[in-house]
TORVO-733756 format. One record per residue (C-alpha): residue in three letters; y, x, z negated. Coordinates in steps of 0.25 Angstrom, whole numbers, plus 5000, padded with zeros to 4 digits. Example, Ala and Ser with C-alpha at 12.3 -4.5 7.8 and 13.67 -1.06 7.14 Angstrom:
! TORVO-733756
ala498250494969
ser499650554971
This chain:
! TORVO-733756
met496949534938
arg496049504948
ile495749564962
ile494949514973
asn493749614975
thr493449644989
leu491949694983
thr491649554977
gly492649444985
glu493049404971
leu494149384964
glu493949484951
glu494649534938
leu495049684937
asp494449724926
pro494849884925
ser493649974921
gln494550024910
lys495349964901
gly496849954905
leu496550034917
val496349994932
asn495850094941
ile496250084957
tyr495850134970
val496450114984
cys496050174995
gly497350275003
val497550295016
thr497250415026
pro498450475028
tyr498350505043
ala499550435047
asp500750345042
ala500350265031
his500550105036
val500849975030
gly499349945028
his499350065018
ala500550025011
met499949885010
ser498849925003
leu499450014993
met500549914989
val499449814986
tyr498749904976
asp500049964972
val500449824968
leu499049804961
val499349914953
arg500849884948
tyr500149764944
leu499149814936
arg500149924930
trp501049804927
pro501049784911
gly501449634914
asn500149594921
lys499049534912
ser498349664908
gly499649704903
gly499649814914
tyr498549924919
lys498550074919
val497950104933
asn497450214941
phe497650184955
val497050284966
ser497350284980
asn497050394988
tyr497250485002
thr496150495013
asp496650635017
ile495550685024
asp495250585035
asp494550565049
lys496050505050
leu496650625048
ile495950705054
glu496150655067
arg497550615064
gly497950775060
ser497250815072
phe498150725082
leu499250775076
asp498650935074
lys498950915060
asp497850955049
pro497450825043
ile497550865029
gln499250885030
leu499250755039
ala498750695027
glu499650745017
asp500850715026
gln500350575027
ile500050555013
asn501550625008
lys502150515017
trp501250385013
glu501650434998
asp503050425002
glu502950295009
gln502350254996
lys503350274988
arg504150204996
leu503350074992
arg503250114980
ile501650124981
thr501750204967
ser500550154960
ile499550244965
thr498850344953
his498150444962
arg498150474976
pro496850574978
arg496650634991
val495250654997
thr495550795002
glu495950824986
glu494550764982
ile493550814990
gly492750874979
ala492550734973
ile492350674985
cys491150784988
glu490750754972
ser490550614977
ile489750614988
gln488950714982
lys488750604971
ile488250504983
leu487350604989
asp486650634975
asn486450494973
gly485750464987
phe486950384995
gly487250505004
tyr486750605013
ile487150745019
thr486850765034
ser486550915041
thr487950925045
gly488650905030
asn489050775033
val488750675020
tyr488650525021
phe488450415012
arg487050315014
val487450185015
arg486250105016
ser485950185001
gln487150094996
pro486349934996
asn487649874991
tyr488349945002
gly489349845008
lys489749764996
leu491249774999
ser491449725012
arg490249645011
arg489249695023
ser487849725023
ile487549865027
asp487049835039
asp488149765042
ala489249865039
gln489849915051
val489950065053
asp490650165061
leu489850235070
ser490750315078
ala490550445068
glu489950545077
asp489050595063
asp488250465065
glu487150515069
glu487150595055
lys487050475048
glu485850395041
ser486350275045
pro487650235053
leu488350155040
asp488250285033
phe489750365030
ala490250495027
leu490350545014
trp490650685019
lys491050735033
ala490450865038
lys491750955042
lys492050965058
gln492951065065
gly494351055062
glu494350955051
pro494650985035
ser493550995028
trp493051025013
asp491851085007
ser490651015000
lys489151024997
trp488850975010
gly489851065019
gln491351065024
gly491850935026
arg492650815021
pro492350675014
gly492050535021
trp493250435020
his492550345010
ile492050454998
glu493450484999
cys493850364992
ser492850334983
thr492850454978
met494250464975
ala494450324968
gln493150374959
lys493750534956
tyr495150444950
leu494650304946
gly493150314942
asp491950284946
thr492250134944
phe493650084944
asp494349954947
val495049924959
his494849994974
gly495749944984
gly496049954999
gly496249875012
val495249785016
asp495049885027
leu494449975018
ile493349885013
phe492449925025
pro491950035025
his492850125017
his492850065006
glu491349995007
asn490950165006
glu491750194996
ile490950084986
ala489650144992
gln489950284991
ala490550284976
glu489450194971
ala488550284976
ala488950414970
thr489150334956
gly488250204954
lys489550134950
thr490550024955
phe491450094964
ala492749994961
asn492749864953
ile493649794963
trp493949814978
met495449774982
his495649764996
asn497049725003
gly497349665018
met497949735029
val499249735034
leu499349675048
tyr500849705058
gln501249585065
gly499949515062
glu498949625069
lys498249735061
met499049865060
ser498449985071
lys498750085077
ser498450035091
leu499249925089
gly500450015084
asn500749895074
val500650005063
val501649995052
ser501950135044
val502350125029
ala503450205034
glu504050105045
ala503749985036
ile504450035024
asp505750075034
arg505749945040
trp505449855028
gly505549925015
ser504649955005
asp504749834997
ala504849745009
leu503349795011
arg502849784999
leu503349634998
phe502549615011
val501249665006
leu501349584993
asn501749465000
ser500349445005
tyr498949434998
tyr498549594996
arg497049555002
gly497549495017
pro498349545028
asn499649565029
asn500449555041
leu501549635041
thr502549565050
asp504249585053
glu504349445047
ala503449475036
met504349595033
ala505749535034
gly505149435023
ser504849545014
ile506249585015
arg506849455012
ala505849435001
leu506349564996
asp507849534996
arg507549404988
leu506749474978
arg507949574977
arg509049474977
ala508449394965
leu508249544957
arg509949554960
val510449434957
pro511249404945
ser510749364931
ile511749304922
ser511549304908
gly510849174901
glu509649094903
glu508749174910
ile507749114923
ala506249064919
thr505249194921
glu504149174912
glu502949144923
val503449224932
lys502649354926
ala501449264923
gln501449234937
phe501549364944
val500349414935
glu499549294939
val499749304953
met499549474953
glu498349454946
asp497549354955
asp497349474966
leu498649534965
ser499249414972
thr500649484976
ala501149374986
lys501149274976
ala501649384964
leu503049394974
ala502849244976
ile503249244961
leu504349344962
phe504949284973
asp505149144965
leu505649224952
ala506649284964
arg507149144966
asp507249114951
ile508149224951
asn509149204960
arg509149054956
gly509249084942
ser510449184947
asn511049084954
glu511048974943
gly511549074933
tyr510249114925
asp510049244918
val508849324930
ser508949434923
gly507449434917
ala506949374928
gln507549494938
glu506749604930
ile505649514930
leu505549514945
lys505949654945
glu504849674937
leu503749604943
leu504249664958
thr504249804952
val502449764950
leu502349734963
gly503049854967
leu504349794974
glu505749864968
ile506649784978
leu507549884978
glu509049854980
ser509749904993
ser510350024985
asp508950084983
leu508350034997
val509450105005
lys508750255004
asp507550195011
ile508450135024
asp508350245035
arg509750315033
thr509650395046
ser509750255055
leu510950205045
val511850335049
lys511450315064
leu511850175062
ala513250215055
gln513450325068
val513050215077
his514250125071
asn515250245069
ile515150225055
val515750365047
ile515650355032
glu515450485022
asp513950465016
leu513050415026
thr512050345015
ser511250245018
glu512050155010
asn513450185015
ile512950165030
ile512450035027
leu513749985020
ala514650055031
leu513949975041
ile514149845034
lys515549865033
leu515549885050
arg514749765049
ser515949675041
glu516849745049
ala516249685063
arg515949565056
glu517449545053
ala517849595067
his516849495073
asn515849605079
tyr514949525075
ser513949595084
leu514249745077
ala513949665065
asp512549595068
glu512249745075
ile512449815061
arg511849715052
ser510649735062
gln510749875063
leu510749885046
gln509649785046
ser508549875055
gln508949965043
arg508349855032
val509849835028
glu510049685028
leu511449625027
glu511949505020
asp513349455023
thr514149375011
ile515449305010
glu516049435000
glu515049565008
thr513949595016
lys512749645007
trp511749725011
ser510249745006
val509049845012
ile507949775014
């Protein structure tokens, strides 16, 4: 498999350091607030990478993959947010992690092997800092802060392609006067009143941001590993600083391939709390469903920006329905439709820098052939199994409505039933939907089209799509 390496700018062969095993690290969230669709996009990209690498159908025959993604559960943002909410920052992180992990399950991000937390790795972090100090790349101040000496690392800036003199740094830190150079960054922050802290050789305090990730990556994957991933916004300074301190500690290459995903825009603008356009993962799942969100992410090149719009999501929902229909059309016993090249084509584009949009195009062509073959009396069962297998590699389950209905907000459906004076004994979501469809059919028969349209619109708002046929009204969850 070939991946564009941000470090070199070249399309490079993934050549695992250990035969049959790929080690991958991806920077996780700082859980001070609800996860948004940008977090979901990033993890989905690497989830698909890992799913593909583990799949026995790839060119290697399937790898074992160690996939590590951390939680930065102590950080300036957590401390500030905890103070604002009058809540312990460690507990705030715990609550947000639990919520995010529930959302990851709904998104079927299930490929992660280890999820280390900073607060559980303080000992290892202190060991990394000591190695950096022993090798002359760091220094301790009189107040107990420990800094990395950037100018001691001559190749600093190699990932972001900037010289040390051109590097942009945050000059607003209150402890700048202690630094030998404004470029230097914190490895250990001395304790401040009211902040969580841990014991160290340099006094009580907490780790700096960058040392946390490099330490956890090397603890679980080794001094040198295969792929380090994350968003393009992390290239500088975070990933640049990770490289500097990790290689200062060990004298070895940190990661062989650096892989970066693009950012999510909303309606053409960068998502920002100040603009009020941040879409949370929970909101996105409730509005569009997890499969539609994943399809939206995979239908673009992972390195480019991805523009989240209502139109794009409506398109994803329609596309899912096309796939769903292909999986459930009847198959006739007899001559099979041709599928010999499908897997080979799928593998070819996935091996070429994880080209998921091209992979999806191949699967939609297959879905078209299945529908056409079913109409013409061919046996499409084998093709349906191939489609299902390849969709699973992408993390798409394309669930039937009976499986998706559990994700619908039942409380809202109950309110709809009350609005229309519907009385049924067993108020399950499915029973309420069926009762509303029955009421709509009665309204159409009575030529009360305004009520029929109102019910259709109300069901659509709950992600229930209606399709009127001659025999009946069919429904599906989108």
